[in-house]
N, C-alpha and C positions, 0 to 999 in steps of 0.2 A: 461269796454263795458256793462256794464247793467247797465248807468247811457244814453250812446246811447239810446239803444233796450228800454226805459221805453221812452223814446223821442217821439221817433221812432211809439207807440203804440200809446201814446197821440196825437199823429197826426193822427194816423193814424185813431181813434177816433170818430177825428169828419170830419172823407171825412160823405160829401150828396153824393146823387146820382149820381148825376155829376162826382164827383170828383172820382168815385170804373168804368161811364162808361169808360170815358178814360185810367185808369188806366188796364183796364180787354183789348180795343186797343190797348194799351200799349206791353203787356207781350200774345195780338194777331199776332201782325206786326210783333215783334220780335221772333213770332217760326212759322213763314211764309218763314221773313228770313232765317232762319239757315236751315227751307229745305231746302227752292231753292240749297243754294249754299253748303250745309254737304245731298244732299237726298242718296246719295247713302251709304252715310252710316251710315242714320239713319233707310234705309232698310232693312240692316244686321236686325237691334234687333227689327222688326219692329211690335212678341209677345210681345217683354217685355214693349216695352211703350204702348200696349195695356189695356196690365197688369192692373199694371202701373194709368192708364188710367182712367179703372176702384175700382179699388179701392182704388183710390185718391176722383172720382165720386159719388162712393156709402159712404164712409166716409161720405163727404158736406154734402152731404140729409138728411143720420141719422142723422151728429152734428146742422143741423139747422132747420128738422120736427119731430124730436121727440126731441134732447135734450134739444132746450132752445125753443122750443112752450111752453111748461109746464110753 
């Protein structure tokens, strides 16, 4: 399993801007599809989902602009 993860990380390290664009489009469209099919289910947990989003967003912003800019 560790070898597989290392291969995936190595491949992701070679991504271009277009590869990341398509990755984001894929994840966005999956989120929209899941939201369309399971809207009532996710509405019950909307506060939790917002907390997860905000925490992960702040983490990515910190890692991008504070940690890795040095």
